[in-house]
Structure formats: structure tokens, C-alpha cells
C-alpha positions as CSV (number, residue, x, y, z in Angstrom):
1,X,-20.6,23.9,175.7
2,X,-18.5,25.0,178.7
3,X,-19.6,21.9,180.6
4,X,-18.7,19.7,177.7
5,X,-15.2,21.2,177.5
6,X,-14.8,20.9,181.2
7,X,-15.7,17.2,181.0
8,X,-13.2,16.6,178.2
9,X,-10.3,18.2,180.1
10,X,-11.3,16.4,183.3
11,X,-11.3,13.1,181.4
12,X,-7.9,13.9,180.0
13,X,-6.5,14.6,183.4
14,X,-8.2,11.4,184.7
15,X,-6.6,9.3,182.0
16,X,-3.2,10.8,182.6
17,X,-3.4,10.0,186.2
18,X,-4.4,6.4,185.5
19,X,-1.4,6.1,183.2
20,X,1.0,7.7,185.7
21,X,-0.1,6.4,189.0
22,X,-1.3,3.0,187.8
23,X,2.4,2.3,187.4
24,X,3.7,4.5,190.1
25,X,1.9,2.5,192.9
26,X,4.2,-0.4,192.0
27,X,7.3,1.8,191.8
28,X,8.3,3.1,195.2
29,X,10.4,6.2,195.2
30,X,9.3,7.4,191.8
31,X,7.6,10.8,191.0
32,X,4.3,10.1,192.8
33,X,5.7,11.8,195.9
34,X,7.2,14.7,194.1
35,X,6.0,17.9,195.8
36,X,5.4,19.7,192.5
37,X,3.1,17.0,191.3
38,X,1.3,16.8,194.7
39,X,0.7,20.6,194.6
40,X,-0.5,20.5,191.0
41,X,-3.1,17.9,191.9
42,X,-4.3,19.5,195.1
43,X,-7.6,21.6,195.1
44,X,-10.0,22.7,197.7
45,X,-13.1,21.3,196.1
46,X,-13.4,17.7,194.9
47,X,-16.1,16.4,192.6
48,X,-16.3,12.8,191.7
49,X,-16.0,12.1,188.0
50,X,-19.3,11.0,186.5
51,X,-19.6,7.7,184.7
52,X,-16.4,6.3,186.1
53,X,-16.4,2.6,185.6
54,X,-13.5,1.8,187.8
55,X,-15.0,2.6,191.2
56,X,-11.6,3.5,192.4
57,X,-11.7,6.6,194.7
58,X,-8.1,7.3,193.8
59,X,-9.2,8.1,190.3
60,X,-11.4,11.0,191.3
61,X,-10.0,14.1,189.7
62,X,-9.9,17.4,191.8
63,X,-11.6,20.3,189.9
64,X,-13.5,23.4,190.9
65,X,-17.2,23.2,190.6
66,X,-18.9,25.4,188.1
67,X,-19.1,25.7,184.3
68,X,-18.0,29.2,183.4
69,X,-15.2,30.0,180.9
70,X,-12.8,30.9,183.7
71,X,-13.3,27.4,185.2
72,X,-12.3,25.9,181.8
73,X,-9.2,28.0,181.7
74,X,-8.4,27.0,185.3
75,X,-8.7,23.3,184.4
76,X,-6.4,23.8,181.5
77,X,-3.9,25.6,183.7
78,X,-4.1,22.7,186.2
79,X,-3.4,20.3,183.4
80,X,-0.4,22.4,182.3
81,X,1.0,22.5,185.8
82,X,0.5,18.8,186.0
83,X,2.4,18.2,182.8
84,X,5.2,20.6,183.8
85,X,5.6,18.7,187.0
86,X,6.1,15.5,185.1
87,X,8.7,17.0,182.8
88,X,10.4,18.7,185.7
89,X,10.9,15.4,187.5
90,X,12.5,13.8,184.4
91,X,14.7,16.8,183.5
92,X,16.0,17.2,187.1
93,X,17.0,13.5,187.2
94,X,18.2,12.5,183.7
95,X,19.3,9.1,184.8
96,X,15.9,8.1,186.2
97,X,14.6,5.7,183.5
98,X,11.2,5.3,185.4
99,X,10.6,9.0,185.2
100,X,11.5,9.0,181.5
101,X,9.0,6.2,180.9
102,X,6.3,7.9,182.8
103,X,6.9,11.1,180.9
104,X,6.7,9.3,177.6
105,X,3.4,7.6,178.4
106,X,1.8,10.8,179.8
107,X,2.8,12.8,176.7
108,X,1.6,10.0,174.4
109,X,-1.8,10.2,176.1
110,X,-1.8,13.9,175.6
111,X,-1.1,13.4,171.9
112,X,-3.9,10.7,171.6
113,X,-6.4,13.1,173.1
114,X,-5.5,16.1,171.0
115,X,-6.0,13.9,168.0
116,X,-9.4,12.7,169.2
117,X,-12.2,13.5,166.8
118,X,-14.4,14.2,169.9
119,X,-12.5,17.4,170.6
120,X,-14.4,20.4,169.3
121,X,-12.8,23.5,167.8
122,X,-13.3,25.6,171.0
123,X,-11.6,23.1,173.2
124,X,-8.7,22.7,170.7
125,X,-8.3,26.5,170.7
126,X,-8.3,26.6,174.5
127,X,-5.7,23.9,174.7
128,X,-3.5,25.4,172.0
129,X,-2.6,28.4,174.1
130,X,-0.6,26.5,176.6
131,X,-0.2,22.8,175.6
132,X,2.5,23.4,172.8
133,X,4.8,25.0,175.3
134,X,4.2,22.3,177.9
135,X,4.7,19.5,175.4
136,X,8.0,21.2,174.2
137,X,9.4,20.9,177.8
138,X,9.4,17.1,177.3
139,X,11.7,17.5,174.3
140,X,14.7,17.4,176.7
141,X,13.6,14.2,178.4
142,X,14.4,11.7,175.6
143,X,14.4,11.3,171.9
144,X,11.0,9.5,172.1
145,X,9.5,12.4,174.0
146,X,10.9,14.8,171.5
147,X,9.2,13.0,168.7
148,X,5.9,13.0,170.5
149,X,6.2,16.7,171.4
150,X,6.8,17.4,167.7
151,X,3.6,15.5,166.9
152,X,1.6,17.4,169.5
153,X,2.6,20.7,168.0
154,X,2.1,19.4,164.4
155,X,-1.5,18.6,165.4
156,X,-2.2,22.1,166.6
157,X,-0.6,23.6,163.5
158,X,-2.8,21.5,161.3
159,X,-6.1,22.4,162.9
160,X,-5.6,25.9,164.3
161,X,-5.5,29.3,162.7
162,X,-2.0,29.8,161.3
163,X,-1.7,33.4,162.4
164,X,-2.8,32.4,166.0
165,X,-0.4,29.5,166.1
166,X,2.5,31.6,164.9
167,X,1.9,34.0,167.8
168,X,1.5,31.1,170.3
169,X,4.7,29.4,169.2
170,X,6.7,32.6,169.1
171,X,5.5,33.4,172.6
172,X,6.6,30.0,173.7
173,X,10.0,30.7,172.3
174,X,10.3,34.1,173.8
175,X,9.1,33.1,177.3
176,X,11.3,30.0,177.6
177,X,12.8,31.1,180.9
178,X,15.0,28.4,182.5
179,X,14.4,26.1,179.5
180,X,17.0,28.2,177.6
181,X,19.5,25.6,178.9
182,X,17.7,22.8,177.3
183,X,18.1,23.2,173.5
184,X,15.7,20.3,172.7
185,X,12.9,22.4,174.2
186,X,13.1,24.7,171.2
187,X,13.3,22.0,168.5
188,X,9.6,21.2,168.2
189,X,8.7,24.9,168.5
190,X,11.0,25.8,165.6
191,X,9.7,22.9,163.6
192,X,6.1,24.1,164.3
193,X,7.0,27.7,163.2
194,X,8.6,26.4,160.0
195,X,5.3,24.5,159.2
196,X,3.0,27.3,160.1
197,X,4.8,30.0,158.1
198,X,3.9,28.4,154.8
199,X,0.2,28.5,155.8
200,X,0.1,32.3,156.4
201,X,-2.1,34.1,153.9
202,X,-1.7,37.8,154.6
203,X,1.0,40.3,155.7
204,X,3.7,37.7,155.0
205,X,6.7,40.0,155.4
206,X,5.5,41.6,158.7
207,X,4.7,38.2,160.3
208,X,7.9,36.5,159.1
209,X,9.9,39.5,160.4
210,X,8.4,39.1,163.9
211,X,9.1,35.4,163.9
212,X,12.7,35.9,162.7
213,X,13.5,38.3,165.5
214,X,12.3,35.9,168.2
215,X,14.0,32.8,166.6
216,X,17.3,34.6,166.1
217,X,17.3,36.0,169.6
218,X,16.7,32.5,171.0
219,X,19.5,31.0,168.8
220,X,21.9,33.8,170.0
221,X,21.2,33.0,173.7
222,X,21.5,29.3,173.3
223,X,24.7,29.7,171.3
224,X,26.2,31.5,174.2
225,X,25.5,28.6,176.6
226,X,28.2,26.0,177.3
227,X,28.1,23.4,174.6
228,X,27.3,20.2,176.5
229,X,25.1,18.3,174.0
230,X,26.2,18.4,170.4
231,X,23.2,16.3,169.3
232,X,20.7,18.8,170.8
233,X,22.4,21.7,169.2
234,X,22.5,20.0,165.8
235,X,18.7,19.4,166.0
236,X,18.3,23.0,167.0
237,X,20.1,24.4,164.0
238,X,18.2,21.9,161.8
239,X,15.1,23.6,163.0
240,X,16.6,27.0,162.1
241,X,17.3,25.7,158.6
242,X,13.8,24.4,158.2
243,X,12.6,28.0,158.9
244,X,14.8,29.3,156.2
245,X,13.4,26.7,153.8
246,X,9.8,27.8,154.8
247,X,10.7,31.5,154.2
248,X,12.0,30.5,150.8
249,X,8.8,28.7,150.0
250,X,6.7,31.7,151.0
251,X,8.9,33.9,148.8
252,X,8.3,31.8,145.8
253,X,4.5,32.5,146.1
254,X,5.0,36.3,146.1
255,X,6.2,38.9,143.7
256,X,7.0,42.5,143.5
257,X,8.1,44.6,146.5
258,X,7.0,42.0,149.1
259,X,9.1,39.3,147.4
260,X,12.1,41.6,147.4
261,X,11.8,42.5,151.1
262,X,11.2,38.9,152.1
263,X,14.2,37.6,150.0
264,X,16.4,40.3,151.7
265,X,15.1,39.2,155.1
266,X,15.8,35.6,154.2
267,X,19.4,36.6,153.2
268,X,20.0,38.3,156.6
269,X,18.5,35.4,158.5
270,X,20.7,32.9,156.7
271,X,23.8,35.0,157.4
272,X,23.0,35.3,161.1
273,X,22.4,31.6,161.4
274,X,25.7,31.0,159.5
275,X,27.5,33.0,162.2
276,X,25.7,31.4,165.2
277,X,26.1,27.9,163.8
278,X,29.8,28.5,163.6
279,X,30.1,29.6,167.2
280,X,30.2,26.3,169.0
281,X,33.8,25.9,170.2
282,X,33.6,22.1,170.7
283,X,32.3,21.5,167.2
284,X,34.7,19.9,164.8
285,X,35.0,22.0,161.6
286,X,34.0,18.9,159.6
287,X,30.7,18.5,161.5
288,X,29.5,21.9,160.1
289,X,29.7,20.8,156.5
290,X,26.0,19.9,155.9
291,X,24.6,23.0,157.5
292,X,27.1,25.3,155.7
293,X,26.2,23.7,152.4
294,X,22.5,24.1,153.0
295,X,22.8,27.7,154.1
296,X,25.0,28.5,151.1
297,X,22.4,27.1,148.7
298,X,20.1,30.1,149.5
299,X,22.6,32.6,148.3
300,X,21.7,32.6,144.6
301,X,18.0,33.0,145.3
302,X,18.7,35.9,147.7
303,X,21.1,37.6,145.3
304,X,24.1,37.1,147.5
305,X,27.6,36.8,145.9
306,X,30.9,35.9,147.6
307,X,32.4,39.2,146.4
308,X,29.4,41.2,147.9
309,X,29.6,39.2,151.1
310,X,33.3,39.5,151.7
311,X,33.3,43.3,151.0
312,X,30.1,43.8,153.0
313,X,28.2,45.5,150.1
314,X,25.5,42.8,150.0
315,X,24.9,43.0,153.7
316,X,24.4,46.8,153.5
317,X,22.1,46.4,150.6
318,X,19.9,43.8,152.2
319,X,19.8,45.7,155.5
320,X,18.6,48.9,153.8
321,X,15.7,47.0,152.3
322,X,14.6,45.2,155.5
323,X,15.3,47.7,158.2
324,X,13.4,50.9,158.3
325,X,14.7,54.2,159.6
326,X,13.0,53.8,163.0
327,X,13.9,50.1,163.4
328,X,17.4,50.1,164.7
329,X,16.3,47.8,167.5
330,X,15.5,45.1,165.0
331,X,19.2,45.0,164.1
332,X,19.9,43.6,167.6
333,X,18.8,40.2,166.4
334,X,21.0,40.6,163.3
335,X,24.1,41.6,165.2
336,X,26.3,39.0,163.5
337,X,25.2,39.2,159.9
338,X,28.5,40.8,158.8
339,X,30.4,38.0,160.6
340,X,28.1,35.5,158.9
341,X,28.9,37.1,155.5
342,X,32.7,36.8,156.1
343,X,32.3,33.2,157.4
344,X,30.3,32.2,154.4
345,X,33.3,32.9,152.2
346,X,35.7,31.3,154.6
347,X,33.5,28.2,154.6
348,X,33.7,28.3,150.8
349,X,37.5,28.5,151.2
350,X,37.3,25.3,153.3
351,X,34.6,23.3,151.5
352,X,34.2,23.0,147.7
353,X,30.7,21.8,148.3
354,X,29.8,25.2,149.8
355,X,31.1,26.9,146.7
356,X,29.1,24.6,144.5
357,X,26.0,25.2,146.5
358,X,26.5,29.0,146.4
359,X,27.1,28.7,142.6
360,X,30.3,30.7,143.0
361,X,33.8,30.9,141.5
362,X,36.0,31.5,144.5
363,X,39.2,31.6,142.4
364,X,37.8,34.6,140.5
365,X,36.8,36.3,143.8
366,X,40.3,35.9,145.2
367,X,41.8,37.3,142.0
368,X,39.5,40.3,142.1
369,X,40.5,41.0,145.7
370,X,44.2,40.7,144.8
371,X,43.9,43.2,142.0
372,X,41.5,45.7,143.5
373,X,43.0,47.4,146.5
374,X,39.8,49.1,147.7
375,X,37.8,45.8,147.7
376,X,40.8,44.1,149.4
377,X,40.7,46.7,152.2
378,X,36.9,46.1,152.5
379,X,37.5,42.4,152.8
380,X,40.2,42.9,155.4
381,X,37.8,45.0,157.4
382,X,35.1,42.4,157.2
383,X,37.4,39.5,158.2
384,X,38.5,41.3,161.4
385,X,35.3,40.1,163.1
386,X,36.2,36.5,162.5
387,X,39.7,36.9,164.0
388,X,38.5,39.0,166.9
389,X,35.6,36.7,167.9
390,X,36.1,34.8,171.1
391,X,33.4,32.3,170.2
392,X,34.8,30.9,167.0
393,X,37.1,27.9,166.9
394,X,40.8,28.3,166.1
395,X,40.3,26.2,162.9
396,X,38.2,28.9,161.4
397,X,40.7,31.6,162.3
398,X,43.5,29.5,160.8
399,X,41.6,29.3,157.5
400,X,40.9,33.0,157.7
401,X,44.6,33.8,158.0
402,X,45.2,31.5,155.0
403,X,42.6,33.4,153.0
404,X,44.2,36.7,153.9
405,X,47.5,35.4,152.6
406,X,45.8,34.4,149.4
407,X,44.5,37.8,148.7
408,X,47.6,39.7,149.9
409,X,50.3,37.8,148.1
410,X,53.2,39.9,149.2
411,X,54.0,41.3,145.8
412,X,52.1,44.5,146.3
413,X,52.8,47.1,143.7
414,X,53.6,50.5,145.2
415,X,51.9,52.3,142.3
416,X,49.1,52.8,144.8
417,X,51.3,55.1,146.9
418,X,51.1,57.8,144.2
419,X,47.3,57.6,144.1
420,X,45.6,60.5,145.7
421,X,42.3,58.7,146.3
422,X,41.1,59.2,149.9
423,X,41.8,56.0,151.8
424,X,41.3,57.4,155.3
425,X,37.8,55.9,155.6
426,X,39.3,52.4,155.4
427,X,42.1,52.9,157.9
428,X,40.0,52.5,161.1
429,X,38.9,49.0,160.1
430,X,42.4,48.1,158.9
431,X,43.7,49.1,162.3
432,X,41.1,46.9,164.1
433,X,41.9,44.1,161.7
434,X,45.6,44.4,162.6
435,X,44.8,44.3,166.3
436,X,42.7,41.1,165.7
437,X,45.7,39.5,163.9
438,X,47.8,40.5,166.8
439,X,45.5,38.5,169.1
440,X,46.1,35.4,166.9
441,X,49.9,35.9,167.0
442,X,49.8,36.2,170.8
443,X,47.2,33.6,171.9
444,X,47.1,30.8,169.2
445,X,48.6,27.6,170.6
446,X,49.6,26.4,167.1
447,X,53.1,27.6,166.3
448,X,52.4,27.3,162.5
449,X,49.3,29.5,162.9
450,X,51.2,32.1,164.8
451,X,53.9,32.2,162.1
452,X,51.2,32.6,159.3
453,X,49.4,35.3,161.3
454,X,52.6,37.3,161.6
455,X,53.2,37.0,157.9
456,X,49.6,38.2,157.3
457,X,50.2,41.1,159.7
458,X,53.2,42.3,157.8
459,X,51.4,42.0,154.5
460,X,48.3,43.9,155.7
461,X,50.6,46.6,157.1
462,X,52.6,46.8,153.9
463,X,49.3,47.2,151.9
464,X,48.6,50.5,153.8
465,X,49.9,53.5,151.9
466,X,53.2,54.9,153.4
467,X,51.5,58.1,154.3
468,X,49.2,56.2,156.6
469,X,51.4,53.4,157.7
470,X,53.3,55.3,160.4
471,X,50.1,56.5,162.0
472,X,48.8,52.9,162.0
473,X,52.0,51.6,163.6
474,X,52.0,54.4,166.2
475,X,48.5,53.6,167.2
476,X,49.2,49.9,167.5
477,X,52.3,50.6,169.7
478,X,50.5,53.0,172.0
479,X,47.5,50.7,172.3
480,X,49.5,47.6,173.0
481,X,49.3,46.0,176.4
482,X,51.9,43.3,175.7
483,X,55.6,43.9,176.1
484,X,56.5,41.3,173.5
485,X,54.1,42.7,170.9
486,X,55.3,46.2,171.5
487,X,58.8,44.9,170.9
488,X,57.7,43.4,167.6
489,X,56.0,46.6,166.5
490,X,59.0,48.7,167.3
491,X,61.2,46.3,165.4
492,X,58.8,46.7,162.4
493,X,59.1,50.4,162.8
494,X,62.9,50.2,162.8
495,X,62.8,48.2,159.6
496,X,60.5,50.8,157.9
497,X,63.0,53.5,159.0
498,X,65.8,51.5,157.5
499,X,64.0,50.9,154.2
500,X,63.0,54.6,153.9
501,X,66.5,55.7,154.6
502,X,67.8,53.3,151.9
503,X,65.2,54.5,149.5
504,X,66.2,58.1,150.2
505,X,70.0,57.5,149.8
506,X,69.8,54.8,147.1
507,X,71.8,52.3,149.2
508,X,71.0,48.6,148.9
509,X,68.0,49.3,146.6
510,X,68.0,45.9,144.9
511,X,68.0,43.9,148.2
512,X,66.0,46.1,150.6
513,X,63.3,47.8,148.6
514,X,62.3,45.4,145.9
515,X,58.6,45.9,144.9
516,X,58.8,49.5,146.2
517,X,58.4,52.4,143.8
518,X,61.3,54.9,143.7
519,X,59.8,57.8,145.4
520,X,61.1,61.3,145.9
521,X,64.1,61.6,148.3
522,X,62.2,64.2,150.2
523,X,59.5,61.8,151.4
524,X,60.0,61.2,155.1
525,X,56.8,59.5,156.3
526,X,58.7,57.7,159.1
527,X,61.7,59.9,159.8
528,X,59.8,62.4,161.9
529,X,60.0,63.6,165.5
530,X,57.2,61.2,166.3
531,X,59.7,58.4,166.4
532,X,61.2,59.9,169.6
533,X,57.7,60.0,171.1
534,X,57.4,56.3,170.7
535,X,60.8,55.7,172.3
536,X,59.7,57.9,175.2
537,X,56.4,56.0,175.4
538,X,58.4,52.9,176.4
539,X,61.4,54.3,178.3
540,X,59.4,56.9,180.3
541,X,55.8,55.6,180.7
542,X,53.0,58.1,181.3
543,X,52.9,57.1,185.0
544,X,56.4,58.5,185.4
545,X,59.7,57.0,186.2
546,X,61.6,54.3,184.3
547,X,59.6,51.3,183.0
548,X,59.2,48.2,185.1
549,X,61.8,45.5,184.3
550,X,62.2,42.6,183.7
551,X,58.4,42.6,183.1
552,X,58.7,45.0,180.2
553,X,62.2,43.9,179.2
554,X,61.3,43.0,175.6
555,X,59.7,46.4,174.9
556,X,62.6,48.3,176.6
557,X,65.2,46.5,174.6
558,X,63.4,47.2,171.4
559,X,63.0,50.9,172.2
560,X,66.7,51.2,173.1
561,X,67.7,49.5,169.8
562,X,65.4,51.8,167.9
563,X,66.9,54.9,169.6
564,X,70.4,53.7,169.0
565,X,69.6,53.1,165.3
566,X,68.2,56.6,164.9
567,X,71.2,58.2,166.6
568,X,73.7,56.3,164.4
569,X,71.7,56.8,161.2
570,X,71.2,60.6,161.7
571,X,74.8,61.1,162.7
572,X,76.1,59.1,159.7
573,X,73.9,60.9,157.3
574,X,74.4,64.3,158.8
575,X,70.6,64.7,159.1
576,X,68.3,65.5,161.9
577,X,64.8,64.5,160.6
578,X,63.8,63.1,164.0
579,X,65.4,66.0,165.9
580,X,67.2,63.3,168.0
581,X,70.5,65.2,167.7
582,X,69.1,68.5,169.0
583,X,70.7,69.4,172.3
584,X,67.5,69.7,174.2
585,X,66.4,66.2,173.0
586,X,69.8,64.7,173.8
587,X,69.7,66.1,177.3
588,X,66.1,65.0,177.8
589,X,67.0,61.5,176.7
590,X,70.1,61.4,178.9
591,X,68.5,62.7,182.1
592,X,64.9,61.4,181.8
593,X,65.2,58.1,179.9
594,X,68.7,56.6,180.1
595,X,70.1,57.5,183.5
596,X,67.0,56.5,185.5
597,X,66.9,53.3,183.6
598,X,70.6,52.6,184.2
599,X,70.0,53.1,188.0
600,X,67.1,50.7,187.9
601,X,68.8,48.0,185.8
602,X,72.1,48.0,187.6
603,X,70.3,47.8,191.0
604,X,68.3,44.8,189.9
605,X,71.3,43.1,188.3
606,X,73.3,43.6,191.5
607,X,70.5,42.1,193.6
608,X,70.2,38.9,191.5
609,X,73.7,38.1,190.4
610,X,74.6,36.4,193.6
611,X,71.3,34.5,193.7
612,X,71.0,31.2,191.9
613,X,67.3,30.4,192.0
614,X,65.5,30.2,188.6
615,X,63.8,33.6,188.9
616,X,67.1,35.4,189.6
617,X,68.8,33.6,186.7
618,X,65.9,34.5,184.3
619,X,66.0,38.1,185.5
620,X,69.8,38.4,184.8
621,X,69.4,36.7,181.4
622,X,66.6,39.2,180.5
623,X,68.5,42.3,181.6
624,X,71.9,41.4,180.2
625,X,71.1,42.6,176.6
626,X,69.1,45.6,178.0
627,X,72.2,46.7,179.9
628,X,74.5,46.2,177.0
629,X,72.4,48.4,174.6
630,X,71.6,50.9,177.3
631,X,75.3,51.6,177.9
632,X,75.9,52.0,174.1
633,X,73.0,54.5,173.9
634,X,74.5,56.5,176.9
635,X,77.9,56.5,175.1
636,X,76.4,57.8,171.9
637,X,74.5,60.6,173.7
638,X,77.5,61.6,175.7
639,X,79.6,61.9,172.5
640,X,77.0,64.3,171.1
641,X,76.7,66.3,174.2
């Protein structure tokens, strides 16, 4: 038997060499002289192929003498090295049409031989361990090679043990090495896995789970690579979709607990693919329509709803079913499922076809989020991942902002402020969501998107109970690394102080505090000593000394305006909620904040007033309003002292 297998492999190598070098002799400079091929075909012992009818000594195939199993494995390894050398030549020189043609003919011969009825089962099994991976390497050479590679793997899937083939194909995916940069390498392997999954007869959940982990890890890595070939990536995600279809087909054959676990695994897989498929920055949003619709079509079967997805409850439920207590490492391949859940609803917001495929009513979902504050907070917490992701295109972030504006319509009833339900558990995610919206405000190139993001920011902040709102604002200010954003936040704080003061005094109620409940005059969520801490945070940074200007001119101006507003309001109302009028605080502000800043600003102004270059002009323009408000603050403090 071993001699027969050796002869078949030898004949295969002989035929491949005829195909390759029969043409190469007439094509100088092609891959005949490639060192990798030369090395692959060089052996110490040469035995002339028996029954050769050509009589051409060039067609003698080098093999090691002997007939033991190790020799057969060595011959297969030589064949694989030979094929890898052929594919390497073509991949390293994509414009070499001769190399592409040679690769196609070689791979075609491989396919013809693996389809030969003369191959016995033992030989097929021997070839199946390495040939699928070698054939997949040709996928990146050309479309024709990709088709043949797919056929080679199909052949092994049809004649080999499904469980063995699943292991072989998963190993080929996991050990891709440098081929990770060639998405087409994975396409036939994914197609093969999709076909072999439906043939598995036992331990369906366990085997699908192993395959899912490997497939998703590969998709995650490929998605992080530069997007050079859209066509290849589309084929790759088609393969990922075909695996989802196969898992669904397996589910329909099962019942009971196994069906429930497999359906939950399918749900998580679909959500992870939804996220990864949205990552490509150079994708046009419109190009994602078919994949999104197909993925959404699995939601009804998996028990996924838009409301459960956007609040995260469905993800938590599916995860608890699939992932055991000691399987936290499995979640590494599902790291984007919550992002995928959020994106599923956003895609529905973009495409009616996705909503139809998911059998959902998005209008009802939006209404539920408008009317249920807890679920709205959960949704905001989920959507933060979309806005914070550096991998998603701005179009998706734009639609996410628009969705937020839909569910927080600006007419928020303040009846919630009197509710005593614990909301502290939601505040960390709200805080992170606000930070994510800040990034959109700061970095979006579209002015309209920045404007909408700022409106969404204000609405989210207003949705936070007053008892928590100051703490959120304080955390945002102290964690801001942008002078302009700090200035915006301080201005929002000043507006909150103004509204709370009006609420307390009853002044301007109709114009300033519409949609706000008339609360007790004793409520002072914002008028506290912490306001001075924020002023000091800007005017006397932790590193000591006055702030750097004009670099932080926006924040400094906003802090001075806030301090001036507090001084005037406390003096006018004969109050001292913030303790700004206490002698110790006035002296501290005067000596540690204002005077050092005056020295710095006047010095810089003096240096630049006589200079007429653009930087000097910009510096003076920036510091003029700072100087004006600074002197007004000094006057107010001196009056009180």
C-alpha cells in the first residue's frame, strides 16, 4: 500500500513539473529559476520514475528511496513545499501574468488528481492534512485560482471524515501566518468549514464553538489590516455569512438544550460579524446593505429583538447561555458583540430592508426608549461604543447621533428628578458616552455632524438627574485634555448655575426653566463650594503656577467668566453658597489665581503688541478678552476685600 501511495504522489509531482516546466523552458525569466522552487525540488537521492514514456531525463522526479509511511509523508511535504513555492512566486509579483498562468495550471492539475478515482482512501487522507492549506494560498493569485482552490477543498470535504476536515480547516485558519494579509486565502477555507459543519453528526455545539472561536479571531485580525482590496474583503465576509447559514441549518436539526445553546452561539456570532463587517473605513455605507440585511434575518430565529439589542439585555442573556463560568477566555473572540448589537439597530435606522429582515418595528422601539428613562440610559450606554470606536466610518457615527436625537427629543419631563430609584449604576456608562460624543464634537470634519453631536451632548446631560449632573460635569471637566472643550463644559456649568438660581428665586421662570419641575428653593445641586474647585483647576493647574496662555486661552477665559458670574450672583443675592465671598477664598483667588495670571498675560501682551507677524497678532487677539475679564474679576475681588 505504501509503495502505491508513493507512486501516486510521485506521478502527481511528475505531472505538475511537466505542466510547469514544459512551458517555462520557453519563457525565460519566469519562475523556473526561483530559488524557493529549486530548493523544493532538490533531494540527495534520485530515482528514475518507472514506466515513463517520455524518455526525458528532465522529468525524473527526485524522491527518497524506501516505502515506509514516513517516506510517504516526506513526499507529501515535498509536494506542499513545491506548491507553496509556486503560489509564493505569483503572490510576490502580482503583475506577472506568466506566473499567474503557471499557478492556475498547476492548481488545476492538483484538482484533477484529487478527483481521480484511482486515489484510495488512505492517500486522500494523507493529502487532506496539508493540501487544503496549500491550495488556499493560491486564492490570492487570481479569481480563477480562487475558484479552483475552492473546488479542491470541496473535494476533500465530500470524501473525508467531517470531524477530521473541520479540525484540518480550522488549523489552516489558525496557522495562517503571513497569509493574514491576503484575505482571499481564507475564503475557500471558510467555505469549506461552512460545508463541513452541516455534516457533523455528534457534539454539534462543542465543535461549532471551536470553529466559531477560530473564524472570529481570524476575521478580527483581518479587519484590523489596511483595507486595500474591497473585493477580497467582501468575499471574506460572504464566507462568514455562509458559516452563519450552516450553523442555522444545524440548529434546525436539533432540539432541547443543545438547540438553545447553539441558537445563542449563532446570535453572538452574527453580532460579532455585524461589528467586524462595519469596521472597514473605506467601505461606503451603501455597500454594506446586503450583508446587514442577511445578518439581520437571523435575529427572529435567535430570539433577538431591537429593544433587547439596544439595551444590551439580549447580549447578556445569550452570553450567559453560551459562556461557562470558567470560559472567560472564549469571550475574547466575542469582544465586539455589544458593539454589533448597537450597530444592528443603527443599521435598521439606516436601512428599512434591515428592519424588515429582522421583523421589527423600529418606530415602536424608539417610542419605548423615549418613554422609559432606564431603557434610554441603557441604550445610551450601549451606543457609546459606536461613537468611541476608531474603526467605524463617520457615516455610522452620524446616524448614531441622529438616533440619539430621536430617543432624547429635548422635552424631558423633570418628574424623574423626584424619583428616588437608584440611578448611580448607569452613570459611569453615561459619563463614557458623553466623552464619546465629545470626540465627535472635536474631531468630526462635518460641521453639521459637530452641531448635531453638541445638541445630543446637551440632551444626554439634561437627561441625567440634577443630583448627579454636577458630578458628571465635574468629571468631564477634570478629565478634559482640550482647552476648547473645557471652555464649553464650563459654559454649560455656568448655564446650569444660572438656571438653578432662577429656579430658586423664581426669576425668568417662563423663559429659562421651561420643562423643568418647580423644585424646592433649598435645592442647590450646583451652587456648592465645588464650583470654586473647578475654577481653580483651570486658573491654577496642579503643576503649579498660572496656566499656559495662549494655548489654554479658551479654558482660562471660560473659568474667569464663571468666577465673575459667581461673584456677581452671590453678591446680588446676598448669599454665599459657593463660599466665594468668604475672606479666605477671596484672598486665595486674588493672590494665587488672579495676580499671577495678570503678570503672565500683561507680559505676553507687551512682548507681542509691537510685533506684526501672524502668530503675534493671533496671540494678542486671543488674550484681549482674557485680559478684559481678568481685570474685572480683580476689581470685584478688591471691592469685597
